[in-house]
C-alpha positions as CSV (number, residue, x, y, z in Angstrom):
1,M,10.3,32.1,-111.0
2,D,12.1,31.7,-107.8
3,L,10.9,29.1,-105.4
4,V,12.5,28.8,-101.9
5,F,12.8,25.6,-100.1
6,A,13.3,26.2,-96.5
7,T,15.9,23.8,-95.8
8,H,19.2,23.7,-94.5
9,N,19.9,20.2,-95.8
10,T,21.3,20.3,-99.1
11,N,20.8,16.2,-99.6
12,K,17.1,17.1,-99.0
13,L,17.5,20.2,-101.5
14,K,19.4,18.3,-104.4
15,E,16.2,16.0,-104.3
16,I,14.1,18.2,-104.6
17,Q,15.9,20.0,-107.2
18,T,16.3,16.8,-109.3
19,L,12.1,16.2,-108.9
20,L,11.2,19.9,-110.2
21,K,13.9,20.3,-112.4
22,N,10.8,20.5,-115.5
23,T,8.8,23.1,-114.1
24,Q,9.1,26.9,-114.6
25,F,10.3,27.2,-111.1
26,N,14.3,27.9,-109.7
27,I,14.5,25.7,-106.5
28,K,16.6,27.3,-104.0
29,G,17.7,26.9,-100.1
30,L,17.6,28.4,-97.3
31,Q,21.6,29.6,-98.1
32,Q,21.3,31.3,-101.0
33,I,18.8,33.9,-99.6
34,G,20.6,34.4,-96.5
35,C,18.8,32.6,-93.8
36,T,20.8,31.1,-91.8
37,E,18.9,30.8,-88.5
38,E,17.1,27.2,-87.5
39,I,13.9,27.6,-88.0
40,P,12.0,26.0,-84.6
41,E,9.7,23.0,-85.4
42,T,7.5,23.2,-82.2
43,G,4.3,21.3,-83.9
44,N,2.8,18.2,-82.9
45,T,1.9,16.9,-86.5
46,L,4.6,16.8,-89.8
47,E,1.8,19.2,-91.1
48,E,2.3,21.0,-88.4
49,N,5.9,22.0,-88.4
50,A,5.7,21.8,-92.4
51,L,3.3,24.6,-92.4
52,I,5.5,26.3,-89.6
53,K,8.8,26.6,-91.4
54,A,7.1,27.5,-94.5
55,R,5.1,30.6,-92.8
56,Y,8.7,31.7,-91.2
57,V,10.1,31.8,-94.6
58,Y,7.6,33.8,-96.1
59,K,6.6,36.2,-93.3
60,K,10.4,37.2,-93.0
61,Y,11.4,37.3,-96.8
62,N,8.3,38.1,-98.0
63,I,9.2,35.1,-100.6
64,N,7.0,31.9,-102.2
65,C,8.4,29.4,-101.1
66,F,8.2,25.4,-99.4
67,S,8.8,23.1,-96.6
68,D,8.7,19.6,-95.5
69,D,9.1,17.5,-92.8
70,T,9.5,13.7,-92.7
71,G,8.6,11.1,-90.5
72,L,9.5,7.6,-89.9
73,E,6.9,5.7,-88.3
74,I,7.4,2.2,-86.6
75,D,4.3,0.6,-85.5
76,A,6.2,-1.7,-82.9
77,L,7.0,1.3,-81.6
78,N,3.7,3.4,-81.6
79,G,4.4,5.2,-84.5
80,D,7.8,6.4,-82.9
81,P,9.9,8.4,-83.9
82,G,7.2,10.1,-86.0
83,V,7.4,13.7,-85.8
84,Y,10.5,13.5,-84.1
85,S,12.7,11.3,-86.5
86,A,15.6,14.2,-86.9
87,R,16.6,14.3,-83.1
88,Y,14.9,10.9,-81.7
89,A,18.6,10.0,-79.7
90,G,18.1,13.4,-78.2
91,D,18.5,17.3,-79.2
92,V,22.1,17.2,-80.3
93,C,22.2,14.0,-81.9
94,N,23.3,12.6,-86.0
95,A,21.7,9.8,-88.1
96,D,23.9,7.1,-86.7
97,D,23.1,8.1,-83.3
98,N,18.8,7.8,-84.4
99,I,19.6,4.5,-86.8
100,N,21.4,2.9,-83.3
101,K,18.5,4.1,-81.3
102,V,15.7,2.9,-83.5
103,L,17.7,-0.7,-83.8
104,Q,18.3,-0.9,-80.3
105,N,14.3,-0.4,-79.8
106,L,13.6,-3.1,-82.1
107,N,15.6,-5.4,-80.6
108,D,14.5,-9.5,-80.7
109,V,11.1,-7.5,-82.5
110,S,9.5,-9.5,-84.7
111,N,7.1,-7.0,-86.2
112,R,9.1,-4.7,-88.4
113,T,6.9,-3.2,-90.5
114,A,6.7,0.9,-91.1
115,R,6.1,3.8,-93.4
116,F,7.7,7.1,-94.5
117,K,5.5,10.1,-94.8
118,T,6.3,13.2,-95.8
119,V,4.3,16.6,-96.2
120,I,4.8,19.1,-97.6
121,A,3.7,23.0,-97.1
122,L,3.2,25.3,-100.4
123,I,3.3,28.8,-99.9
124,L,2.0,30.7,-102.6
125,E,1.1,34.1,-103.3
126,G,0.0,34.1,-99.7
127,K,-2.6,30.9,-100.0
128,E,-1.6,27.8,-98.2
129,F,-1.7,24.1,-99.8
130,T,-0.4,20.8,-98.3
131,F,0.7,17.8,-100.0
132,E,1.5,14.3,-98.4
133,G,3.4,11.2,-99.9
134,V,3.9,7.8,-98.1
135,V,5.6,4.8,-98.7
136,E,5.2,1.4,-96.6
137,G,8.4,-0.4,-95.7
138,T,10.1,-2.7,-93.2
139,I,13.1,-2.3,-90.5
140,T,16.3,-4.2,-91.2
141,S,18.4,-5.5,-88.2
142,T,21.4,-4.2,-89.8
143,R,22.2,-1.1,-91.6
144,Q,22.4,-1.5,-95.3
145,G,24.1,0.6,-98.2
146,E,26.0,3.9,-98.2
147,K,23.7,6.0,-100.4
148,G,20.6,8.3,-98.8
149,F,20.3,10.0,-95.5
150,G,19.1,9.7,-92.2
151,Y,17.5,6.2,-91.9
152,D,17.6,5.3,-95.3
153,P,20.6,2.4,-94.2
154,I,17.7,0.3,-92.6
155,F,14.6,1.3,-94.2
156,K,13.7,-1.7,-96.8
157,P,10.4,-0.3,-99.2
158,N,7.5,-2.8,-99.7
159,G,8.2,-5.1,-102.9
160,Y,11.7,-4.6,-102.8
161,S,14.8,-6.4,-102.1
162,L,16.9,-2.9,-101.6
163,T,17.2,-0.3,-98.6
164,F,16.5,3.3,-99.8
165,A,20.4,3.7,-99.0
166,E,21.3,0.8,-101.3
167,M,19.4,2.9,-104.4
168,S,20.5,5.1,-106.4
169,L,18.9,9.0,-106.1
170,E,16.5,8.6,-109.3
171,E,15.3,4.5,-108.2
172,K,14.5,5.9,-104.9
173,N,12.8,8.9,-106.0
174,K,10.3,7.0,-108.1
175,I,9.1,5.2,-105.1
176,S,10.1,7.7,-101.8
177,H,8.0,9.1,-99.7
178,R,9.1,12.5,-100.8
179,G,9.4,11.6,-104.4
180,K,4.8,10.4,-103.7
181,A,4.5,13.9,-102.2
182,T,7.0,15.9,-104.7
183,E,4.8,14.5,-107.6
184,K,1.4,16.1,-106.0
185,F,3.8,19.3,-105.4
186,S,4.8,19.5,-108.9
187,A,1.5,18.5,-110.7
188,F,0.1,21.6,-108.7
189,L,3.1,24.0,-109.8
190,K,2.6,22.6,-113.1
191,N,-1.3,23.9,-113.0
192,S,-0.6,27.2,-111.3
């Protein structure tokens, strides 16, 4: 059965396809259903944004779908960038801009505790479900590693000496916020 992941991010699509390869679902991205528009994320929480995107695709294309929203919450920045993680450095920015802003805002700050949080919203046969995953960690003072995407080069999960950007995709998926949310999501799909 086809299940659409409401994302244009090919990195996220690959991660999810890897994590859900043992389900009965064929995971497709927005490109594969001809959806090229950017879906507005106007919610004030990760859950609201995930539901907005899933509802948009379900209503417009009448297809089972899911979406996620992920945020990096930094304690010293009062939970920022949070729901604004993707556009923290402005509406027209990239991952490097966002990382630069975080590092600049944490310059000379000793408390670097943070967490990544992912919420997955699923619409299956018209019914809505959500799944959450969280990983605690710290923000490094410099970029470390070339793998991953987003804030991965500056996020070091608790109990590890490597940032997400220094880990293989398999290592990261075992402990990441998206991995944890997807584990709950996958268990639900296997029992559906």
